[in-house]
N, C-alpha and C positions, 0 to 999 in steps of 0.2 A: 467668533472667538474658535481657534480649532476644535473642532471633535480630538476625543482620544483616539479610536476605533477607526481605521480604516477596512473594508470588507470587500476586496476583488472578485467579479464575478464573473468569471469564464463563458464563454458562453459563442455558439455554432452552428444556428439553422436548427433551433433549436427551446422553439419557444414552447411549448408546456413546462415544460423540464424550466424556464428561465419564471418561468411567472408564477410557480412552486417554489422556487429556490428565493424569488425575493419573499412570496409572505411568508417562509421560514423565515426571514434578516424581519420580516417587520413584528412577526414574536418574541422576537426576545423580551426580555427583560430588562437590558440595560441599551438606551437610545440613546448616550451620546455617542455616535456613529457616522462615520462616512461612508456613501455607498457609489463605487466606481462598478459598472456592468461594462468589461470588453466586451466587445461582438468580435468575433475571429474571423473573418473574413465570412458574416453570415447581410445576407438584406437589412440595406441599415432599417425603412420605416419599419420594416417587421421588428425590431428590437424599439423604434423607440416606443409601435403602438402598445405593448408590452408593460417598457418601464412607464407608461405616460395611465395607464391603469391600473396598476400595484399598488397597494396600501404603504408602500413608503417611496420615499422623494432618494431618486437614482441620478449619477452623472450617467453618461454613456461615452467610450473612447472606441469610434468605430476602429476598425484597420480593413483597410483591402484589401482584401483577401488572396489569397497566394504571398501576402506578406509578412501573414504572421504564424502561432505554432503556439503553442504548450505556453515554451518562456517567453518567444516576446511578449503573449497577451498576460503572464502573469508582471514583467517587468514595468509595462507598460501603466498595469492597475496601479505598482506600489509606487512611482516613480511623482502617479498624480493625486492619491489619497492626501500624503504632508504630515499624516496622523504618529501619536508614540509608537501606535499597537497596528498588528494589520494581521486579516488574514486572506488565504482565498477561502472562497467557498464557491465548489462549482458548480456548472446551475445544477447538476442533478442529486448531488446529496444535501444533509439535511443536518438541522444541530435540533440538539433540545433547548428549549424555551432559557435555562440556565447556564448555556451557554458561554456568550461575550462574560457574563456576571462573573461568575465561577474561577475560569482563567485569567479578567484581566486583575483580580482579588488576590490568582498564583503573584501571577509578574507584580504587584503592586509589594508583596507581601516578602519576594523574593528578588531584591536588586542585583541577587548576582547569576541569576536565572537569563538569558535572552530568548527565549522559549515557554511555553509551556505547549501540553500535549494531552488526553484526558482517553479517557477507558471510551473506546467505539463496539461502535454494535456495524455489522457485517447488515444489508437489508439487501434484500432477494426478489427480484418484482420478476415479473411475466406479462406479456403484451395479451393480452384478455380482453377485443372482443377492440379494439385500436387505442383502451388505457393499459398505462405502465398499471398495475396490482402487486402491492405486495404480499407475496406467499413465504416469503417462513423471514427468521435472523439467526443469524450466527456471533456469537464473540472476538471481535475478532488479537487477536494474542491474549486469548484468557486466563487469568490470574494475572497477569504484567501486573508487576507494582514500582519500574522505573523506564523512561528512557538514559541508554549507554551507551558508548562508543566501542564498545568488546560486540554486542548485540549487534550494535547498527554494523560493523563490518560484516557481517555476517547478511541478515535483508533487514533492509528499512523498519524499524520498529513504529513505525508514525506515517498517517496522511492527512492531503495538508487540508483536509474539513474539524481532524482536530487539535486542530495548530494554530494558540497563538503566540505571534512576537515581536520582539520590539523590533520597527523599521529601522532604527539603529544602526541595526547590528550590517549591514546591507556594506555600509561603509569600511567594519571589517575586513567580509569574508567576498566579498562582493555579492553578484546578480541573481538569478538565474539561469543557467548555462544557455545561452540561446543555440552549442551547435549539439543539447544533444533533444531530441525525439521526445525522449521515455525518458524519467526513473529520477527528475530536473529536482524534484522534491529531496529524494535522497542523500544526491550532490551536495542540498543545497543544508542540510541536517546535519552532514559528513562534516558540513568546513562549519558551521555555528557548533558542534559537539570536540570542539579540535581546541575551541578556544573558549570554551564560556558554555556555565550553568542550563541544563533542559530540563525541569521539567515537569510533572507528570500529577494529575486530577486520576484518581482511582477511582474504583467504585464505580457506583450510577454510571453509564455510559451518557455521556452527552455530545458524542458527534454518530451520525449517521453515516455508513458509510453503503450507497445504493452501489449498487452491481444487477446489469442480465446478463450473464451467458449467456443465453442463448439468442440474445441480440446478435443484425445484426446493423450497418452502415452507419446514417446519422448518430440513430441511440446506440451504437455502443459502446459500452467501457473502455474508457484508453486500457487498462492492461488486457484487457481480451483483443481488441479490435488495432492494437496495435505490443502485439506481444513478440516480436520480433524485432523490435528498434524496442524494445526493453530487453532482448537478450546484449543486444548489439552491444544498447548503452550501459548494459548493468557492465561488459563486457571493457571497454571506451575506460568508467572510470576507476574499475580498476586497473585498468591498464598504466593511466597518469602516474597515479599517486607511487604504483611500483617503478616509475619510470622516472619518479622523482626521486624514490630513497634512493636509488640504486646509483646515479648521481651523487648523491649527498656522501653517502653508504658503501660503495661498494657490490658488485652483485655477490658475493658470498654465503649472507644470510638465505639473500630466497630461492638460491641455488640449490642448499643443505637443502633448504624447506618441499622442493619441487623431490627435491631426489625422495626425501623421507616420506611426500606423498604415493608417491608411485612405489615404494613397497608395503606401506600400508594398504592400499587398494587393491595388489597383490600377493599380501596375505586374506584381507577378509574375504576375496576369493574362496582363497583354501580353509577359511573358513568356512564360507559358505557353501561348498560341496561338501562340506564331512558333516554336517549337520543335512544336509536333506539326502548324502548316503544313513546317518543314522534315524531319520526319518522315515526312509523309505524301508529302512528293515525293522522298525519296530510296527510299523503297519502290516508288513511283513507274518513277524509271529503275531500280531494281535487276529487277525483273517482267520491262520491257524490252528488260532486257541476255540475262536469262531466256530468252526470249523468240528473241527474237533468232540467240542459241544454240544453239537444239535446234528452233524451229519457221523456218528460212529460209522460204518462202515464206509465210508472214505476215508477212514483216520485207519482203519484197519487197510484199505486194500493202499494207501500211499506207505504203511510203515515195512508190508509186504513186497513194492517195487524198489525201495528200499536195501532190503534182505536180497532181492534177487540180483541188484544191479550189486553186492557188497562182493559176488560168488566166482 
């Protein structure tokens, strides 16, 4: 019988992270799952060894070095699992033990939702003697209560470790865009939100997005290591959507909004300069009052000089 949940673990030359991810999956209270590890160009023997030693059964898909990438690995794994629901569990991120149980329950209770995300916590790590050690936490979008298309237009409000979705949605919105090097999750979520509901489990964080701002090389997070790609691909996704709009509706509204944005920027610059000048004047007056209060001699001298200047 086919498992209900497919878990795709993308990994590349990070055996310690992969080992931790598989332990994390083994700790889930929801056990009706199928795990597929996608080795994106790493040493096959190393990945085989880590998986064989793990406390969870997992299949392995090996992608030849230079033939993969984040989207290729995601698509390869999703195509293999063949389950009702699917989640991407990158090797360096983690879940609360109840993540799968509660997200599956949400999708069972909300048939109109194609996906669901959960409250998420950022976990910061530093290299301490060759081990990545947690050094702090912060909420990701603190106080968020929903996933909405309007907010997603501005910036991504979900990360892959926080999302479970119906595998069938790929038949409606397509696969992860393999022309993108980054922001593939944001692009995919936008396509889902344009056609279906996207649930949100608020409250206690059930997903942990691990970040290592100081890491370099293979240990670096994609959001830091691929910062330039994020900027480029963010613009690419927006430009493609704008191009589709103008083909259907013409250039009128985008041209008007672009001019409006330019006028708004000019006005904001003017207001900023006015505010800065006001602030400087207030500081100058405050300093003078302090001098007058504590240095009466300098105060009298300044008034005398002003009097001489007026004569």
